[in-house]
C-alpha positions in Angstrom: 12.4 20.0 -67.2 13.8 22.0 -70.2 12.3 24.9 -68.3 15.3 24.7 -66.0 13.1 23.7 -63.0 13.7 20.6 -60.8 10.8 19.1 -58.9 10.7 16.5 -56.1 7.4 14.5 -56.1 6.1 11.9 -53.6 4.8 8.8 -55.4 3.0 7.7 -52.2 1.0 10.9 -52.2 -0.2 10.8 -55.9 2.8 12.8 -57.1 2.5 15.7 -54.6 5.2 18.2 -55.2 7.5 18.3 -52.2 9.8 21.0 -53.5 10.9 22.8 -56.6 14.0 24.8 -57.5 15.4 26.6 -60.5 18.6 25.1 -61.8 18.9 26.8 -65.2 17.4 29.5 -67.4 15.5 27.0 -69.5 14.1 27.5 -72.9 14.0 25.6 -76.2 17.7 24.6 -75.9 18.1 25.1 -72.2 17.4 23.4 -68.9 17.7 19.7 -68.3 17.9 17.6 -71.4 18.5 14.0 -70.7 18.6 13.2 -67.0 19.9 13.8 -63.5 21.7 11.6 -60.9 21.8 11.2 -57.1 24.1 9.6 -54.6 21.1 9.2 -52.2 21.5 12.4 -50.4 22.3 14.9 -53.1 20.6 15.4 -56.5 23.0 16.4 -59.3 21.5 18.3 -62.2 23.3 19.0 -65.5 22.2 22.2 -67.3 22.5 22.9 -71.0 21.2 26.5 -71.3 22.3 27.1 -74.8 20.8 30.1 -76.6 17.8 29.9 -78.9 14.6 30.8 -77.1 12.9 33.9 -75.8 11.1 32.2 -72.8 14.1 32.0 -70.5 14.5 33.1 -66.9 17.8 34.7 -65.9 21.3 34.2 -67.3 22.6 30.9 -68.6 23.8 28.5 -65.9 25.8 25.9 -68.0 27.2 23.3 -65.7 26.2 21.1 -62.8 24.1 22.0 -59.8 23.6 20.1 -56.5 20.4 20.1 -54.4 19.6 18.4 -51.1 17.2 15.5 -52.0 15.0 16.0 -49.0 14.6 19.7 -48.9 15.6 21.1 -52.4 18.1 23.4 -50.8 20.8 24.4 -53.2 24.2 22.9 -52.0 26.5 24.1 -54.8 26.5 25.3 -58.4 29.5 25.0 -60.7 28.7 27.2 -63.7 31.2 26.8 -66.4 32.3 29.9 -68.4 31.5 30.1 -72.0 34.7 29.3 -73.9 34.4 31.9 -76.7 32.2 34.8 -77.9 30.6 33.2 -80.9 27.5 31.0 -80.9 29.5 28.0 -82.1 28.9 24.7 -80.2 32.5 24.6 -79.2 31.9 27.7 -77.0 29.2 26.1 -74.8 30.3 24.0 -71.8 26.7 22.9 -71.5 26.0 19.7 -69.5 23.3 18.3 -71.8 24.0 14.6 -71.5 22.7 12.9 -68.3 25.2 13.2 -65.4 26.5 10.2 -63.6 27.2 10.2 -59.8 29.0 8.2 -57.3 29.2 8.9 -53.6 32.2 11.1 -54.2 32.2 12.3 -57.8 29.9 13.7 -60.5 30.7 13.0 -64.2 29.3 15.5 -66.8 29.9 15.5 -70.5 29.7 18.8 -72.4 28.4 19.9 -75.8 31.9 21.5 -76.1 33.3 17.9 -76.2 34.9 18.2 -72.7 34.3 15.5 -70.1 34.3 17.0 -66.6 34.4 15.4 -63.2 33.4 17.3 -60.0 33.7 16.7 -56.3 30.2 15.6 -55.2 30.7 17.4 -51.9 32.0 20.8 -53.1 31.4 21.0 -56.9 35.1 21.6 -57.5 36.3 20.3 -60.8 38.8 17.5 -60.2 39.5 16.3 -63.7 38.6 17.1 -67.3 39.4 15.7 -70.7 38.9 17.3 -74.1 37.6 14.7 -76.6 37.6 17.0 -79.6 40.5 15.3 -81.5 41.5 12.3 -83.6 42.0 9.0 -81.8 43.9 5.9 -82.6 41.5 3.0 -82.4 41.8 -0.7 -81.5 40.2 -1.7 -84.9 42.1 0.8 -87.1 38.9 2.8 -88.1 39.5 6.5 -88.2 37.9 8.1 -85.1 37.3 11.6 -83.8 35.5 13.0 -80.8 32.8 15.6 -80.6 29.9 16.8 -78.4 29.0 14.6 -75.5 25.2 14.4 -75.6 22.2 12.1 -75.1 24.2 9.2 -73.6 25.9 10.0 -70.3 29.1 8.7 -68.9 29.0 5.0 -67.8 31.0 3.7 -64.8 32.0 0.0 -64.6 34.3 -1.0 -61.8 37.4 1.1 -62.4 36.5 2.2 -65.9 34.8 5.3 -67.3 33.1 4.9 -70.8 32.2 8.0 -72.8 30.4 8.3 -76.1 31.9 11.3 -77.9 30.2 12.7 -80.9 26.6 14.0 -81.6 25.8 15.3 -85.0 22.3 16.7 -84.5 21.3 20.4 -84.0 24.7 21.7 -85.3 26.6 19.9 -82.5 30.1 18.5 -82.9 30.0 15.2 -84.8 32.2 12.3 -83.8 32.3 8.5 -83.7 34.3 7.5 -80.7 33.7 5.3 -77.6 36.4 6.2 -75.1 37.3 4.0 -72.2 39.4 5.3 -69.3 40.8 3.2 -66.5 41.6 4.5 -63.0 45.3 4.6 -62.6 46.9 2.7 -59.8 48.9 4.8 -57.4 
């Protein structure tokens, strides 16, 4: 929920709550915005927690948090530091877009235009890419990156697709679909 709370419910018991946990401070611009992901054993929760509401609980927890699917026990939290002291969108490493998970990795796009990849086991950041720049395109149309929001990263075989740019709510506009390919070693 945008409250920053995560709930596990049993559909076979009329939605009985099995566990709940706080992942973020919540609020109007906080909490969970678009979705979570699981690798079957762990639930990965991206948290936005941008300022803008008085009904919050605790400090901002921008980043990704991992919970045991069966028990709700917190496994790890990777809280990204705010990048600057202003309220500009570029300052907030908020994971607003839905996260994507594999058995080993968690992919989270940020409102600050940075794509981050974490170890599913430890939460350690293993890769990042700043999309806030101009790009040369295959069709010659001018393109630039921006906030990664609403549409999460997509994985197809050895490719990662990212939609970069979101112009609502004073976020960083852009018009780029980026495709990355896993490098052969």
